[in-house]
C-alpha atoms as a printed R data frame, in Angstrom:
    type eleno elety resid chain resno       x       y       z
1   ATOM     1    CA   UNK     A     1 170.057  25.042  89.517
2   ATOM     2    CA   UNK     A     2 166.778  25.949  87.797
3   ATOM     3    CA   UNK     A     3 164.044  23.163  87.759
4   ATOM     4    CA   UNK     A     4 160.495  22.985  86.466
5   ATOM     5    CA   UNK     A     5 157.835  23.176  89.105
6   ATOM     6    CA   UNK     A     6 155.516  20.080  89.247
7   ATOM     7    CA   UNK     A     7 152.286  20.116  87.554
8   ATOM     8    CA   UNK     A     8 148.796  18.052  87.577
9   ATOM     9    CA   UNK     A     9 149.458  16.715  84.062
10  ATOM    10    CA   UNK     A    10 149.593  13.076  85.505
11  ATOM    11    CA   UNK     A    11 146.326  13.545  87.596
12  ATOM    12    CA   UNK     A    12 144.571  14.922  84.676
13  ATOM    13    CA   UNK     A    13 145.904  12.185  82.424
14  ATOM    14    CA   UNK     A    14 144.303   9.621  84.832
15  ATOM    15    CA   UNK     A    15 141.146  11.581  85.666
16  ATOM    16    CA   UNK     A    16 140.717  11.616  81.652
17  ATOM    17    CA   UNK     A    17 141.705   8.024  81.074
18  ATOM    18    CA   UNK     A    18 140.077   6.249  83.934
19  ATOM    19    CA   UNK     A    19 137.383   8.714  85.430
20  ATOM    20    CA   UNK     A    20 139.196   8.467  88.887
21  ATOM    21    CA   UNK     A    21 138.756  11.904  90.824
22  ATOM    22    CA   UNK     A    22 140.297  10.855  93.989
23  ATOM    23    CA   UNK     A    23 144.089  10.412  93.438
24  ATOM    24    CA   UNK     A    24 146.843  10.104  95.894
25  ATOM    25    CA   UNK     A    25 150.491  10.604  95.304
26  ATOM    26    CA   UNK     A    26 152.802   8.335  97.167
27  ATOM    27    CA   UNK     A    27 156.517   8.662  97.895
28  ATOM    28    CA   UNK     A    28 158.875   6.935 100.231
29  ATOM    29    CA   UNK     A    29 162.108   7.982 102.168
30  ATOM    30    CA   UNK     A    30 164.623   5.809 104.150
31  ATOM    31    CA   UNK     A    31 165.005   2.951 101.514
32  ATOM    32    CA   UNK     A    32 168.772   3.435 101.542
33  ATOM    33    CA   UNK     A    33 169.142   4.130 105.203
34  ATOM    34    CA   UNK     A    34 171.013   1.512 107.588
35  ATOM    35    CA   UNK     A    35 168.664   2.494 110.512
36  ATOM    36    CA   UNK     A    36 165.233   3.427 111.291
37  ATOM    37    CA   UNK     A    37 162.008   2.760 109.201
38  ATOM    38    CA   UNK     A    38 161.132   3.129 105.577
39  ATOM    39    CA   UNK     A    39 158.361   5.627 105.644
40  ATOM    40    CA   UNK     A    40 155.881   6.359 102.916
41  ATOM    41    CA   UNK     A    41 153.470   9.271 102.691
42  ATOM    42    CA   UNK     A    42 150.125   9.247 100.628
43  ATOM    43    CA   UNK     A    43 148.890  12.625  99.613
44  ATOM    44    CA   UNK     A    44 145.743  13.798  98.198
45  ATOM    45    CA   UNK     A    45 145.922  17.310  96.460
46  ATOM    46    CA   UNK     A    46 143.294  17.756  94.040
47  ATOM    47    CA   UNK     A    47 143.927  20.151  91.140
48  ATOM    48    CA   UNK     A    48 144.540  23.273  93.315
49  ATOM    49    CA   UNK     A    49 147.773  25.540  93.041
50  ATOM    50    CA   UNK     A    50 150.492  24.143  95.319
51  ATOM    51    CA   UNK     A    51 152.655  26.277  97.504
52  ATOM    52    CA   UNK     A    52 155.365  28.203  96.185
53  ATOM    53    CA   UNK     A    53 158.725  26.192  95.606
54  ATOM    54    CA   UNK     A    54 157.299  22.638  95.835
55  ATOM    55    CA   UNK     A    55 159.318  20.053  94.196
56  ATOM    56    CA   UNK     A    56 161.310  16.975  95.214
57  ATOM    57    CA   UNK     A    57 162.318  16.979  98.695
58  ATOM    58    CA   UNK     A    58 165.976  16.401  97.982
59  ATOM    59    CA   UNK     A    59 166.143  19.535  96.076
60  ATOM    60    CA   UNK     A    60 164.939  21.604  98.880
61  ATOM    61    CA   UNK     A    61 167.272  22.965 101.626
62  ATOM    62    CA   UNK     A    62 166.329  21.419 105.296
63  ATOM    63    CA   UNK     A    63 165.270  24.836 106.397
64  ATOM    64    CA   UNK     A    64 162.963  25.442 103.477
65  ATOM    65    CA   UNK     A    65 161.373  21.791 103.938
66  ATOM    66    CA   UNK     A    66 160.660  22.679 107.465
67  ATOM    67    CA   UNK     A    67 158.713  25.922 106.564
68  ATOM    68    CA   UNK     A    68 157.030  24.047 103.440
69  ATOM    69    CA   UNK     A    69 155.853  21.185 105.110
70  ATOM    70    CA   UNK     A    70 153.668  23.315 107.727
71  ATOM    71    CA   UNK     A    71 152.211  24.995 104.493
72  ATOM    72    CA   UNK     A    72 151.646  21.318 102.775
73  ATOM    73    CA   UNK     A    73 149.940  19.805 105.595
74  ATOM    74    CA   UNK     A    74 147.343  22.497 105.715
75  ATOM    75    CA   UNK     A    75 146.998  22.815 101.915
76  ATOM    76    CA   UNK     A    76 146.648  19.063 101.063
77  ATOM    77    CA   UNK     A    77 143.064  17.811 100.872
78  ATOM    78    CA   UNK     A    78 144.447  14.703 102.684
79  ATOM    79    CA   UNK     A    79 147.939  12.905 103.959
80  ATOM    80    CA   UNK     A    80 148.843  10.160 105.920
81  ATOM    81    CA   UNK     A    81 151.997   8.282 106.913
82  ATOM    82    CA   UNK     A    82 152.885   4.430 106.982
83  ATOM    83    CA   UNK     A    83 155.944   2.979 108.320
84  ATOM    84    CA   UNK     A    84 157.754  -0.309 107.984
85  ATOM    85    CA   UNK     A    85 160.005  -1.021 110.977
86  ATOM    86    CA   UNK     A    86 163.598  -2.308 110.653
87  ATOM    87    CA   UNK     A    87 162.330  -5.688 112.088
88  ATOM    88    CA   UNK     A    88 159.678  -5.815 109.363
89  ATOM    89    CA   UNK     A    89 162.385  -4.798 106.751
90  ATOM    90    CA   UNK     A    90 164.574  -7.705 107.909
91  ATOM    91    CA   UNK     A    91 161.896 -10.155 107.819
92  ATOM    92    CA   UNK     A    92 160.198  -9.307 104.548
93  ATOM    93    CA   UNK     A    93 162.775  -7.614 102.508
94  ATOM    94    CA   UNK     A    94 162.701  -3.885 101.151
95  ATOM    95    CA   UNK     A    95 160.013  -4.420  98.432
96  ATOM    96    CA   UNK     A    96 157.458  -6.182 100.490
97  ATOM    97    CA   UNK     A    97 158.302  -3.624 103.470
98  ATOM    98    CA   UNK     A    98 157.741  -0.852 100.941
99  ATOM    99    CA   UNK     A    99 154.218  -2.405 100.124
100 ATOM   100    CA   UNK     A   100 153.454  -2.774 103.740
101 ATOM   101    CA   UNK     A   101 154.236   0.923 104.444
102 ATOM   102    CA   UNK     A   102 152.659   2.272 101.345
103 ATOM   103    CA   UNK     A   103 149.408   0.165 102.393
104 ATOM   104    CA   UNK     A   104 149.292   1.607 105.804
105 ATOM   105    CA   UNK     A   105 149.291   4.972 104.419
106 ATOM   106    CA   UNK     A   106 146.873   4.641 101.867
107 ATOM   107    CA   UNK     A   107 144.455   2.776 104.393
108 ATOM   108    CA   UNK     A   108 144.791   5.610 107.007
109 ATOM   109    CA   UNK     A   109 143.480   8.120 104.576
110 ATOM   110    CA   UNK     A   110 140.152   9.309 105.410
111 ATOM   111    CA   UNK     A   111 138.870   8.461 101.890
112 ATOM   112    CA   UNK     A   112 140.055   5.606  99.630
113 ATOM   113    CA   UNK     A   113 141.855   6.661  96.733
114 ATOM   114    CA   UNK     A   114 140.578   5.672  93.235
115 ATOM   115    CA   UNK     A   115 144.090   5.853  91.757
116 ATOM   116    CA   UNK     A   116 147.542   6.260  92.889
117 ATOM   117    CA   UNK     A   117 150.677   7.828  91.489
118 ATOM   118    CA   UNK     A   118 153.800   6.156  92.788
119 ATOM   119    CA   UNK     A   119 157.247   7.712  92.134
120 ATOM   120    CA   UNK     A   120 159.957   5.575  90.281
121 ATOM   121    CA   UNK     A   121 159.570   2.813  87.653
122 ATOM   122    CA   UNK     A   122 158.532  -0.092  89.740
123 ATOM   123    CA   UNK     A   123 155.046  -0.789  91.136
124 ATOM   124    CA   UNK     A   124 155.757  -2.117  94.268
125 ATOM   125    CA   UNK     A   125 152.153  -1.797  95.482
126 ATOM   126    CA   UNK     A   126 150.151  -3.876  93.095
127 ATOM   127    CA   UNK     A   127 146.640  -4.912  93.682
128 ATOM   128    CA   UNK     A   128 143.927  -4.005  94.461
129 ATOM   129    CA   UNK     A   129 145.388  -0.396  93.732
130 ATOM   130    CA   UNK     A   130 145.129   1.180  90.409
131 ATOM   131    CA   UNK     A   131 148.769   2.509  90.189
132 ATOM   132    CA   UNK     A   132 150.518   4.712  87.606
133 ATOM   133    CA   UNK     A   133 154.167   4.755  88.061
134 ATOM   134    CA   UNK     A   134 156.148   7.826  87.179
135 ATOM   135    CA   UNK     A   135 159.921   8.341  86.888
136 ATOM   136    CA   UNK     A   136 160.991  11.329  88.941
137 ATOM   137    CA   UNK     A   137 157.382  11.938  89.787
138 ATOM   138    CA   UNK     A   138 158.733  13.764  92.867
139 ATOM   139    CA   UNK     A   139 159.829  16.436  90.699
140 ATOM   140    CA   UNK     A   140 157.005  16.490  87.933
141 ATOM   141    CA   UNK     A   141 153.891  15.494  89.853
142 ATOM   142    CA   UNK     A   142 152.202  17.891  92.511
143 ATOM   143    CA   UNK     A   143 150.968  14.940  94.580
144 ATOM   144    CA   UNK     A   144 153.873  13.080  94.578
145 ATOM   145    CA   UNK     A   145 156.097  16.095  95.270
146 ATOM   146    CA   UNK     A   146 153.914  16.873  98.501
147 ATOM   147    CA   UNK     A   147 154.067  13.267  99.683
148 ATOM   148    CA   UNK     A   148 158.095  13.460  99.279
149 ATOM   149    CA   UNK     A   149 158.447  16.619 101.431
150 ATOM   150    CA   UNK     A   150 155.968  15.434 104.015
151 ATOM   151    CA   UNK     A   151 157.611  11.921 104.320
152 ATOM   152    CA   UNK     A   152 161.090  13.334 104.365
153 ATOM   153    CA   UNK     A   153 160.407  15.908 107.112
154 ATOM   154    CA   UNK     A   154 158.416  13.576 109.276
155 ATOM   155    CA   UNK     A   155 160.953  10.751 109.251
156 ATOM   156    CA   UNK     A   156 163.874  12.960 109.929
157 ATOM   157    CA   UNK     A   157 161.926  14.161 112.977
158 ATOM   158    CA   UNK     A   158 161.386  10.651 114.279
159 ATOM   159    CA   UNK     A   159 164.988   9.802 113.846
160 ATOM   160    CA   UNK     A   160 165.936  12.814 115.629
161 ATOM   161    CA   UNK     A   161 163.894  11.855 118.576
162 ATOM   162    CA   UNK     A   162 165.426   8.575 119.159
163 ATOM   163    CA   UNK     A   163 166.503   8.163 122.826
164 ATOM   164    CA   UNK     A   164 169.683  10.147 123.916
165 ATOM   165    CA   UNK     A   165 171.706   7.028 124.505
166 ATOM   166    CA   UNK     A   166 172.315   6.783 120.865
167 ATOM   167    CA   UNK     A   167 173.169  10.515 120.217
168 ATOM   168    CA   UNK     A   168 176.559   9.722 119.281
169 ATOM   169    CA   UNK     A   169 175.221   7.977 115.997
170 ATOM   170    CA   UNK     A   170 174.074  11.538 115.042
171 ATOM   171    CA   UNK     A   171 170.752  10.321 113.868
172 ATOM   172    CA   UNK     A   172 169.523  13.717 113.978
173 ATOM   173    CA   UNK     A   173 171.970  14.859 111.296
174 ATOM   174    CA   UNK     A   174 172.242  11.616 109.234
175 ATOM   175    CA   UNK     A   175 168.460  10.095 109.788
176 ATOM   176    CA   UNK     A   176 170.063   6.590 109.769
177 ATOM   177    CA   UNK     A   177 172.000   6.992 106.405
178 ATOM   178    CA   UNK     A   178 175.551   5.847 106.525
179 ATOM   179    CA   UNK     A   179 177.449   9.028 107.289
180 ATOM   180    CA   UNK     A   180 181.091   8.976 108.234
181 ATOM   181    CA   UNK     A   181 180.114   9.596 111.922
182 ATOM   182    CA   UNK     A   182 177.430   6.853 111.761
183 ATOM   183    CA   UNK     A   183 179.915   4.353 110.394
184 ATOM   184    CA   UNK     A   184 182.572   5.141 112.872
185 ATOM   185    CA   UNK     A   185 180.208   4.777 115.764
186 ATOM   186    CA   UNK     A   186 178.432   1.638 114.382
187 ATOM   187    CA   UNK     A   187 181.817   0.147 114.185
188 ATOM   188    CA   UNK     A   188 182.852   0.751 117.668
189 ATOM   189    CA   UNK     A   189 179.495   0.442 119.512
190 ATOM   190    CA   UNK     A   190 177.572  -2.139 117.111
191 ATOM   191    CA   UNK     A   191 174.077  -1.794 115.691
192 ATOM   192    CA   UNK     A   192 170.928  -0.269 117.892
193 ATOM   193    CA   UNK     A   193 167.719  -1.766 118.143
194 ATOM   194    CA   UNK     A   194 167.006   0.544 115.436
195 ATOM   195    CA   UNK     A   195 169.327  -0.856 112.764
196 ATOM   196    CA   UNK     A   196 168.623  -3.337 110.001
197 ATOM   197    CA   UNK     A   197 170.229  -6.341 110.747
198 ATOM   198    CA   UNK     A   198 169.754  -8.208 107.368
199 ATOM   199    CA   UNK     A   199 171.805  -5.430 105.507
200 ATOM   200    CA   UNK     A   200 175.273  -6.317 103.917
201 ATOM   201    CA   UNK     A   201 177.125  -3.390 106.181
202 ATOM   202    CA   UNK     A   202 177.375  -5.874 108.860
203 ATOM   203    CA   UNK     A   203 179.529  -8.069 106.547
204 ATOM   204    CA   UNK     A   204 182.431  -5.437 106.939
205 ATOM   205    CA   UNK     A   205 182.091  -5.430 110.608
206 ATOM   206    CA   UNK     A   206 183.912  -8.475 111.933
207 ATOM   207    CA   UNK     A   207 183.157  -7.658 115.570
208 ATOM   208    CA   UNK     A   208 179.438  -7.285 114.838
209 ATOM   209    CA   UNK     A   209 179.012  -9.833 112.000
210 ATOM   210    CA   UNK     A   210 177.442 -12.487 114.048
211 ATOM   211    CA   UNK     A   211 174.494 -10.314 114.541
212 ATOM   212    CA   UNK     A   212 173.460 -10.338 110.847
213 ATOM   213    CA   UNK     A   213 169.830 -11.823 110.164
214 ATOM   214    CA   UNK     A   214 169.489 -13.846 107.340
215 ATOM   215    CA   UNK     A   215 166.079 -13.848 105.537
216 ATOM   216    CA   UNK     A   216 164.726 -17.227 104.278
217 ATOM   217    CA   UNK     A   217 162.678 -16.658 101.397
218 ATOM   218    CA   UNK     A   218 159.058 -18.129 101.193
219 ATOM   219    CA   UNK     A   219 160.417 -20.465  98.264
220 ATOM   220    CA   UNK     A   220 163.272 -21.617 100.392
221 ATOM   221    CA   UNK     A   221 161.140 -22.187 103.490
222 ATOM   222    CA   UNK     A   222 158.855 -24.276 101.212
223 ATOM   223    CA   UNK     A   223 161.608 -26.363 100.090
224 ATOM   224    CA   UNK     A   224 162.830 -27.026 103.505
225 ATOM   225    CA   UNK     A   225 159.439 -27.867 104.854
226 ATOM   226    CA   UNK     A   226 159.013 -30.432 101.990
227 ATOM   227    CA   UNK     A   227 162.405 -32.222 102.934
228 ATOM   228    CA   UNK     A   228 163.805 -31.287  99.570
229 ATOM   229    CA   UNK     A   229 166.821 -29.487 101.355
230 ATOM   230    CA   UNK     A   230 167.375 -32.264 103.954
231 ATOM   231    CA   UNK     A   231 166.997 -35.941 104.385
232 ATOM   232    CA   UNK     A   232 163.814 -37.707 103.174
233 ATOM   233    CA   UNK     A   233 163.541 -41.316 104.322
């Protein structure tokens, strides 16, 4: 299916309206996985012409992604990755985990961006960053598309390198997402140390349901500590 290549339209708009010149595109991968981290890439590209075929990583074949990421990592002005672990996702929830991973990626850049283009409609990053959200930014915006490809390829590689004792989960093929093989082995063996234990998939696994972690929100914790959920003599 044909698609329009990404442009620098958003970057140019931000430059014109805010004066910012150092602009990072940010995209994540792993949000919907059952295992592994959520990974965020921040990429600074300037206004140079990108490598041929750049677009949202989901629209590129695995083989072409592998080829393209080599070109991209040489082409971008700077890029960095940030991760939030399964334990952090369980403890914080996905929105806060995304913020943590994105902050780690942005803080690891060699230069601090003056503005950030975030894929999607929800600003999970917030202050102190100046954020522009763009729906389908990974298709329309060069910097976000570059971040999309780098994040996808590098997280997939991390999942493929997990210890051989978990090879039957086929993480190298499914990257921690709920494929049929992953689901079948999970039901038989139970979750690994790389699984997110606060997620609803455990509700459907009677043998392993007792392992599910329940995250207590800050508001609930405050009520408990104040005695409002218990006895107050």
